[in-house]
C-alpha positions as CSV (number, residue, x, y, z in Angstrom):
1,M,71.7,17.9,-27.5
2,S,68.6,18.5,-25.0
3,R,69.9,22.1,-22.4
4,T,69.1,21.1,-18.6
5,T,67.1,23.5,-17.5
6,F,68.0,24.9,-13.3
7,F,66.2,27.2,-10.6
8,E,67.6,29.5,-9.1
9,V,66.2,29.6,-5.4
10,E,65.6,32.8,-3.0
11,I,65.3,32.0,0.6
12,L,63.3,35.3,2.5
13,D,62.4,34.9,6.4
14,A,58.3,35.2,6.4
15,K,58.6,38.0,9.0
16,T,61.2,40.0,7.7
17,R,61.7,39.6,4.0
18,G,64.6,39.3,5.0
19,Q,67.3,37.3,2.6
20,L,69.0,34.1,4.0
21,C,70.6,33.0,0.6
22,F,70.5,31.4,-3.4
23,L,69.8,28.7,-4.3
24,D,71.9,28.9,-7.7
25,K,71.8,25.8,-10.1
26,V,69.0,24.2,-8.3
27,E,67.3,21.1,-10.0
28,P,63.9,20.6,-11.6
29,S,63.4,17.4,-9.9
30,S,64.8,19.1,-6.9
31,T,62.2,18.1,-4.4
32,I,61.2,20.0,-0.9
33,G,63.4,18.2,1.1
34,E,66.9,18.5,-1.0
35,I,66.2,21.7,-1.1
36,K,66.0,22.6,2.9
37,G,69.4,20.6,2.5
38,L,70.8,22.8,0.5
39,V,70.0,26.1,3.2
40,C,70.9,24.0,5.9
41,K,74.6,23.6,4.5
42,S,74.4,27.7,4.6
43,H,72.8,27.7,8.2
44,P,73.8,25.2,9.9
45,Q,71.5,25.8,12.9
46,W,68.5,25.1,10.5
47,Y,68.8,21.8,10.4
48,P,65.8,20.4,7.3
49,A,62.8,19.0,10.9
50,R,63.7,22.6,11.6
51,Q,63.0,24.5,8.0
52,A,59.6,25.6,7.2
53,L,59.2,26.3,3.3
54,K,55.7,28.5,2.3
55,L,55.2,30.3,-1.8
56,D,53.2,32.5,0.4
57,P,54.1,34.6,3.9
58,K,50.9,33.9,5.3
59,G,50.7,30.0,3.7
60,K,50.7,26.5,4.1
61,P,53.8,24.6,4.5
62,L,55.4,22.6,1.3
63,K,55.6,19.4,1.8
64,D,59.1,17.5,2.0
65,D,58.1,15.3,-0.8
66,E,57.3,18.5,-3.0
67,I,58.5,18.6,-7.0
68,L,60.6,22.9,-6.9
69,E,58.6,21.8,-11.1
70,N,56.3,21.3,-10.0
71,L,55.1,23.7,-7.7
72,P,53.8,27.7,-9.8
73,V,57.0,28.6,-10.1
74,G,59.0,30.3,-12.7
75,T,62.8,29.5,-13.4
76,T,63.7,32.1,-10.5
77,A,62.0,30.6,-7.0
78,T,61.8,33.2,-3.5
79,M,60.3,30.1,-1.1
80,Y,59.4,31.9,2.4
81,F,61.6,30.8,4.7
82,K,60.9,29.7,8.9
83,D,62.1,28.4,11.9
84,L,60.0,25.8,13.9
85,G,62.0,25.9,16.8
86,P,64.6,23.0,18.5
87,Q,62.8,20.0,17.2
88,L,62.7,16.7,18.2
89,G,61.4,12.5,17.4
90,W,58.2,10.9,17.3
91,T,59.7,8.6,19.0
92,M,60.8,10.0,21.9
93,V,58.3,12.5,21.7
94,F,55.4,9.6,23.2
95,L,59.0,8.1,25.5
96,A,58.9,11.3,27.7
97,E,55.0,11.8,27.4
98,Y,53.7,8.1,28.4
99,F,57.0,6.9,31.0
100,G,56.6,10.9,33.3
101,P,52.6,9.8,34.5
102,L,53.6,5.8,34.6
103,L,56.0,6.2,37.0
104,I,53.7,9.4,39.2
105,Y,50.9,7.6,39.0
106,L,53.7,4.7,40.6
107,L,54.9,7.0,43.0
108,F,50.7,7.7,44.1
109,Y,50.2,4.1,44.4
110,F,53.2,3.5,47.1
111,R,52.7,6.4,48.7
112,A,55.9,7.3,48.2
113,P,56.8,10.3,51.6
114,Y,56.1,13.5,51.5
115,I,52.4,13.1,49.2
116,Y,50.0,12.1,51.8
117,S,50.2,12.7,55.6
118,H,53.4,11.3,57.3
119,R,52.0,8.2,58.7
120,Y,50.4,7.0,55.4
121,A,53.8,7.0,53.3
122,L,54.8,3.5,51.5
123,T,51.3,2.6,53.7
124,S,48.4,0.5,51.3
125,S,45.6,1.4,50.6
126,P,42.8,-1.7,52.1
127,Y,40.2,-1.1,49.3
128,P,40.9,-3.8,45.5
129,V,40.4,-1.8,43.7
130,V,42.8,1.0,43.9
131,T,45.5,-1.6,43.3
132,L,43.1,-2.9,40.4
133,A,43.1,0.3,39.0
134,C,47.6,0.2,39.4
135,V,47.2,-1.9,37.4
136,C,45.0,-0.3,34.9
137,H,46.9,2.6,34.1
138,T,49.9,0.7,34.5
139,C,49.0,-1.1,31.5
140,H,47.4,1.6,29.5
141,Y,50.8,3.1,29.1
142,V,52.7,-0.3,28.9
143,K,50.9,-0.7,25.7
144,R,51.7,3.0,24.8
145,L,55.3,2.6,25.3
146,I,55.3,-0.9,24.1
147,E,53.0,0.3,21.0
148,T,55.3,3.5,20.1
149,I,59.4,1.6,19.5
150,F,56.7,-1.1,17.9
151,V,54.2,-0.7,16.3
152,H,53.3,3.2,15.6
153,R,54.5,4.5,11.4
154,F,55.0,8.7,12.2
155,S,53.8,10.8,8.9
156,H,55.7,13.5,10.5
157,G,59.9,12.6,11.3
158,T,59.5,15.4,14.5
159,M,58.0,17.6,16.9
160,P,58.2,21.0,18.6
161,L,60.2,21.1,21.6
162,R,57.5,23.9,22.8
163,T,54.5,21.2,22.0
164,M,56.3,18.4,24.1
165,V,56.5,20.7,26.8
166,K,53.6,21.6,26.8
167,N,51.8,17.5,26.5
168,C,54.7,16.6,29.3
169,V,52.3,19.0,31.7
170,Y,49.7,18.0,30.8
171,Y,49.9,14.0,30.6
172,W,51.9,14.3,33.7
173,G,50.3,16.7,34.9
174,F,46.7,15.4,35.3
175,A,48.4,11.7,35.8
176,A,49.8,12.7,39.2
177,W,46.1,14.8,39.8
178,L,43.8,11.5,39.9
179,A,46.0,9.7,41.3
180,Y,46.1,11.2,44.5
181,Y,42.6,10.9,44.3
182,I,42.5,6.9,43.9
183,N,45.4,6.2,46.3
184,H,44.5,9.0,48.4
185,P,44.1,7.4,52.3
186,L,40.3,8.8,52.6
187,Y,39.4,7.4,48.7
188,T,36.4,5.0,49.0
189,P,35.3,2.4,46.4
190,P,32.2,2.9,43.9
191,S,28.7,2.9,45.1
192,Y,27.9,-0.1,43.6
193,G,31.5,-1.9,44.5
194,E,31.6,-5.1,43.1
195,I,29.5,-5.6,40.2
196,Q,30.4,-1.9,39.3
197,V,34.0,-2.6,39.0
198,N,33.4,-5.9,37.0
199,Y,32.0,-4.2,34.4
200,A,34.1,-0.9,34.4
201,L,37.2,-3.9,34.2
202,A,35.0,-5.4,31.6
203,I,34.5,-2.1,29.4
204,F,37.9,-1.1,29.4
205,V,40.1,-4.3,28.8
206,F,37.7,-4.4,25.9
207,C,38.5,-1.4,24.6
208,E,41.8,-1.8,25.2
209,A,42.9,-4.7,23.2
210,G,40.2,-3.2,20.7
211,N,42.4,-0.1,20.3
212,F,46.2,-2.4,20.0
213,S,44.0,-4.3,17.2
214,V,43.1,-1.2,15.1
215,H,46.7,0.0,15.9
216,L,48.1,-3.4,14.6
217,A,46.0,-2.9,11.6
218,I,46.0,0.8,11.3
219,N,50.3,-0.4,10.7
220,N,49.8,-3.6,9.2
221,L,48.0,-0.6,6.3
222,R,51.4,-0.4,4.3
223,G,52.8,-3.3,5.5
224,D,54.0,-4.7,1.9
225,G,56.2,-1.5,1.1
226,S,53.5,0.4,-1.2
227,K,53.5,4.6,-1.6
228,S,50.5,4.7,-2.3
229,K,47.2,6.6,0.1
230,K,45.3,4.0,1.4
231,F,42.1,4.5,3.6
232,P,41.9,1.4,7.0
233,H,39.7,-1.5,6.7
234,P,37.9,-4.1,8.7
235,T,40.4,-7.6,8.7
236,K,38.8,-9.7,10.1
237,N,40.1,-9.6,14.0
238,P,36.7,-8.8,15.2
239,F,37.2,-5.6,16.8
240,T,38.5,-4.5,13.5
241,W,35.5,-4.3,12.6
242,L,34.4,-0.8,13.6
243,F,36.2,0.8,11.2
244,F,32.4,-0.1,9.0
245,F,30.8,2.5,11.2
246,V,33.5,4.7,12.8
247,S,37.1,6.8,10.2
248,C,39.2,6.6,13.4
249,P,37.9,3.9,15.9
250,N,41.5,4.0,17.9
251,Y,40.3,7.3,19.5
252,T,37.2,5.1,19.9
253,Y,38.3,2.9,21.7
254,E,40.6,4.5,23.6
255,V,37.6,7.4,24.9
256,G,36.5,3.7,25.5
257,A,38.9,2.7,28.2
258,W,39.2,5.8,30.0
259,V,34.6,5.7,30.0
260,G,35.4,2.4,31.9
261,L,38.6,3.6,34.5
262,S,35.9,6.7,36.0
263,V,33.8,4.4,36.5
264,M,35.6,1.6,38.2
265,T,37.7,4.4,40.1
266,Q,34.0,7.1,40.4
267,C,36.6,9.9,40.7
268,L,36.0,13.1,39.5
269,P,39.7,14.3,38.0
270,V,39.8,11.0,36.0
271,A,35.6,11.4,34.3
272,L,37.7,15.4,33.8
273,F,41.0,13.5,32.1
274,T,38.6,11.1,30.3
275,F,36.2,14.7,29.0
276,I,38.8,16.6,28.2
277,G,40.1,13.8,25.8
278,F,37.0,13.0,24.0
279,I,37.0,16.9,22.7
280,Q,40.3,16.8,21.9
281,M,40.4,13.2,20.0
282,T,37.4,14.9,18.3
283,I,38.3,17.1,16.4
284,W,41.4,15.3,15.7
285,A,39.2,12.5,14.6
286,K,37.7,14.9,12.7
287,G,39.9,16.2,11.1
288,K,41.4,13.2,9.8
289,H,37.6,12.6,7.9
290,K,37.6,14.9,5.9
291,T,40.8,14.3,4.6
292,Y,39.9,10.4,4.1
293,S,36.7,11.8,2.5
294,S,38.1,14.7,0.3
295,E,41.1,11.9,-0.5
296,F,38.9,8.9,-1.6
297,K,36.5,8.8,-3.7
298,D,36.0,5.1,-3.1
299,Y,35.2,6.4,0.7
300,P,32.5,4.4,3.3
301,G,29.7,7.4,3.6
302,L,28.4,5.2,6.2
303,R,31.3,6.7,7.5
304,M,31.2,8.7,11.3
305,A,34.3,9.8,12.7
306,I,34.6,8.8,16.3
307,I,31.3,7.6,17.5
308,P,28.9,5.2,14.7
309,L,25.9,7.2,13.4
310,I,25.8,9.8,15.9
311,L,29.1,12.4,15.5
């Protein structure tokens, strides 16, 4: 009869190297997620999502699905603990990030008291483009909220509270800044009038539809319940054919939608928000593109990260 060999796991603080707990008789098949659960029993204030366990104090955190016996450790393993701080679920994070801009913009559109001069309180702009911009901005964030609740599947369960606060400051702050100028009583419509507005609206609607279509395609990637890793492919939906050329067409469409809104409103804060968003989404897209290229030997060589044939 075979005898089961158990592991002993010592958990040390990554900063002080002090021992936090010692786990005895840990099953070899235990995952890092299960070990985090054992740590939580000794220190309830550190729930699993708040923990990062590493084999080296300065190394990368171990993934929750990694198995103890497959790690480069002996039967007595030492792991280093880092407190990630308070965590929030991704659904809550995105709801907070997107509800804010939605409501803030409407306050400026309806010219709530104390935003502009008193005589403009609760008045409306005479320019149709201002109302159209409000409709576009509102639809954009309503779409994001719908996707958050019904479409997106999040690979990481939580986000640090401090990161969410920074994100909210970014989204809410920019929403207030661009809404202030677009809905300002002294706002002037675009230089080329209806032609400029109509072309920009077409770009915006096209890119919003493309963004939503790509998100649906990504969501359906594991619709069969399989846990095997896959990379997204174009589907019968023409909006997803951008997958032939880029790894992250959702970012391409997102940037395109904001370019459309920038042209429609001819407003500098909107253009600046678009530019900063493009830089951040390019960083994310390059990271995902690099991951796809390294994980899949058959990954299409024609694909770029975010801009076809260029970037």
